[in-house]
N, C-alpha and C positions, 0 to 999 in steps of 0.2 A: 551610925557605923563611919566611924573618922575616915581620916584618906591613907593611914598605913594599914589600916587591914583592905578597903576599895585593893589595895595596890595588889597584896598578899592575895585575896580571892581573884583574882585578874592573873596570878600567878601558879594556882595549882587548879588539878582538874577537877569536876562535880566528882566520881567516885572519892576524890579523896574528903571532900566539903561533907558527903551523905556521912563519911565512916566519922569525921571528926564532929560531925552534932552527936554521935553515938558516944563516943569521949566525954565531950564534954556534957552530958546526960547523964553519966555513966553508967549507962545500961545502951543493949539492942533493942530493936524495935521502932526507933525512928520510919515513920514511912512516908513522912510529905516529900515521894518523888514517882519519877513518870515511870510509868510501866509498859514494855513492848519497843520496840526498834526506832528512833529515829533519822534523819537523813540531814546532812548539813552540809551547806555553800562554803563552808571554810573551815572542816575538817582540822588543819593546822593553827587555825587562829588561837587567840586567847578567849577565855570563855565568855560570856557574855553573864555579866552582874549588875544587879540594877533594882528597881523599887518599881513592882509592873503597873502600867497602864494596859488596861486589861479592856476587849471588846467580844464583843460574837460576827461571824460573816456565814453568808451562803451562798452560794454557786451553783445550785446544780438545777436550779426554778428560775424564773423570772420572778420577780416581786411581786406584790401583788398590791401593794398599796401604790397612792398618786407618784409621782416620779417628783416633782417637788419636794416631797417629804425624804426620799430618798437622796436627792441631791441635798437639803438642807442638811439630814442625818449623816452626811458624810462627808462637811466642812465639820461638822460636831465634832466627830472622829476624830479629825485631824488637831481641833481644839484641847479634847481630850487627852491626844496625845503630846502634845507640846506643853502641857500644867505638871506641874510638882516639878520641874526641872532635874536636871541629870544626880546621881546615877538613874538612870531609868530605862526598864525592857519594854516593846510592846509584847504583851501574851495574848493572842488570838484564836479562839476557840471558833471551828467552821463546823458548822450545826450538822452539815452532811455526814461529817463522819460516820461510819468507816467507808467513807462510798462519796469522796471527794471532787470533785473534777474540776475547778478554776482555781487559778490561782491567783491569790491576792497579794502576792510577793512576789517579785521581779523587779529589773531592773528601776523603774521606775518609783514605785512605793520604797523598797530600800534605800534608795536616794534621799529620797527626800524624809524619809525618819532617822537617819543619820543626821541631815541638817537640820531635824529639829530636836537633835540632841541626844536622842535615842540609842543604848549601843548593841542593840539587835531585834533579833525577834526571839518567841517561842511560840511555834504553832503546831497541831494538828492539821494543817490544811496542804494544799501543795505551793510548791513556789517552781520559779523558773527566771528563764535568761542569766542561765550560772555563769556563763562567761562575761558578763557585762555589770553583774552586780558589785557593789562597794567589795573589798578583802575582807574591809575591818567593820563589818556590818556584818557578822556571821548572821542567819538565818538556821534554824533549828526546826525542823518540820515536819511532816507525815510519808509526803510522797514529793516527787520530779512531774511537770504536765506540760504541753505546748499551750493551752486555753485559756482565756479569762471565764469564759464561758459566762452566767449570768451574775458575778460577784456582784454583792451587796452588803452593807453592815447591817445589820442586825439589831444592835444593842452597844451599848457603850458605857463603861463604869461598873458593870454588874462582876459579881465569881461567875469564874470561866472555870471548865477541865479539858485538859487537855491530854490524853495519854494518863489520863485515870487521874492526872494530877489537878487536887483540885486549887484554883489559885484566886485571891481575894485584892483590889485594888490596892497598891502597895505592900503586899508582901515582897518580901527578899526574895528574885527569883538567880539560882545559879545555874548555869547549862553551859554544856558544851556538846561533842560528839556523841555519847554516852546517852544523852538523856537531861533533866532537869529538879533541882531538887527547891525546896521553900526553905528557908534560912530560918530559923524561932529566934524572934527577934529575943527572946530571954538567955541565947547563948553566944549571942557575940558581943559580952563583953569578957567571955574566956576563949572563941572560938580561936583566936593566934594563938595561945597556950597552948589549946586542943589540937590543933593542926602540926605544932611543931613537936606533944609528946606521941602524936600518930606516926610522922616520920619517926622519929627517932624508935620507939617498938618495933617498925618495920623495917630496920636497916638490921635489930637483930634477927632477921631470917635472911636478909637481902646482902649482907656483906659476906657472912661464914659462905651461904648459896653461891656467889660470886672470886668464892676462890680456887684454886689451885690446892687441890685434893680433899673436898667437899666429900662424904660418903654418908651415910645413914647414920653411923655414929655420930657425927658431928652434928646430924640435921637435928638428930635426937635435943643433943644437947642445947641446940640455938631453940629448938622452937619450946623447952623447958621454958627458957628466960624470955620467951615472946610468950608463953601464955602466961605468967608470973605478972606480964607487966602490962598485958590488952585489957580493952574492957570485956 
């Protein structure tokens, strides 16, 4: 992914990327996207775009392992998150889902991850400190809560599943207040052109619909052009 494509992806929302992947593939059926409703710490911010750095956490019950092992794994977690270079995004599965109780994500962790070069986080877990987290580090999460409970890291650099979306380390993730998608690597060479084609196709409907005098007859004409042009 070159800088020009990265800049473009940071300017378009996740539904646009989801549709553009189908344009690139020439068919419907792309299904590497989240299911259900997410909450965002910064819904008006640009999307989170980057290659996934993954982990699993839990918080509902105290860890059963030796505390020294838990502490060492926590530092290994940060080493993993800092590796690989930008653009990167944390993708963290809370294994307590759907009964998540402990916030791994708040002012401290958001600030640390931002400092380590990550662009944001996608998690099915809990976030907090919404008035204090960095505005340029969006947290796309499953819920909001006040406590960290017994939160601890369980696994690092493994495939994770968040809102029905399986993400492997190194997958290209695009996420915003709508949810997230994993962008297939094979569409990257044509993704910018596919976004442009998608936008042009959508204008066939949007421009007439925004004009004075729009009616059913004009809609039918516009829809015929739209149907002929879209995937």
